[in-house]
RODRENDO-281576 format. One record per residue (C-alpha): x, z, y negated; residue in one letter. Coordinates in steps of 0.2 Angstrom, whole numbers, padded with zeros to 4 digits, always signed. Layout:
! residues N
XZYa
...
END
This chain:
! residues 90
+0000+0000+0000m
+0006-0005-0017i
+0001+0005-0033e
+0006+0000-0050r
+0000+0001-0068e
-0006-0014-0078v
-0010-0015-0097k
-0022-0025-0106v
-0012-0032-0120t
-0023-0047-0125n
-0033-0042-0141r
-0050-0047-0134a
-0049-0036-0119g
-0056-0040-0102i
-0071-0052-0105h
-0079-0065-0094a
-0064-0077-0094r
-0050-0065-0089p
-0062-0057-0076a
-0065-0074-0068a
-0046-0077-0068m
-0043-0060-0059i
-0057-0064-0047v
-0051-0082-0043q
-0033-0074-0041t
-0037-0060-0030a
-0048-0070-0019s
-0034-0080-0014r
-0027-0065-0004y
-0033-0056+0012k
-0027-0039+0005s
-0040-0026-0003k
-0037-0026-0021i
-0044-0013-0032m
-0043-0010-0051l
-0045+0009-0057g
-0049+0016-0075k
-0051+0035-0076e
-0062+0040-0062h
-0069+0023-0058e
-0062+0011-0046e
-0069-0007-0043i
-0065-0022-0031n
-0054-0035-0040a
-0064-0048-0031k
-0080-0043-0040s
-0083-0051-0057i
-0097-0040-0061m
-0086-0025-0056g
-0072-0030-0068i
-0084-0033-0082i
-0093-0016-0080t
-0075-0008-0080l
-0075-0010-0099g
-0056-0013-0101a
-0053-0015-0119g
-0036-0019-0128y
-0022-0007-0123d
-0032+0000-0108t
-0021+0005-0094v
-0028+0001-0077l
-0022+0006-0059k
-0019-0009-0048l
-0020-0004-0029t
-0016-0017-0016v
-0017-0014+0002d
-0015-0027+0016g
-0005-0041+0024p
-0001-0050+0008d
+0000-0035-0003e
+0016-0039-0013q
+0011-0057-0017e
-0006-0051-0022a
+0000-0037-0033a
+0012-0048-0041d
+0000-0062-0044a
-0013-0050-0052v
-0001-0041-0062a
+0006-0058-0068g
-0011-0061-0076l
-0010-0046-0087f
+0008-0049-0091d
+0004-0067-0097s
-0011-0060-0107r
-0023-0070-0098f
-0014-0085-0106q
-0025-0082-0122e
-0011-0076-0133e
+0008-0080-0134p
+0018-0067-0125a
END
């Protein structure tokens, strides 16, 4: 199991487009991928779950990945946060 923190650094936060990017990326992997905020944890393959998480600018989320391709999955999802969901220059 891999756990790491990811930070929402794009000004608009996680809205429909970034949520869709997370779901599309997470769905390519067999591993269970979860995003957590405070006492709430959601499946990163659920667009409704991600949107209801309400992750605005500067929010730190816990990314938990468990499964056969966990390293690749964790790197891919974390990469979306690092690239600011390709909405702003890094």
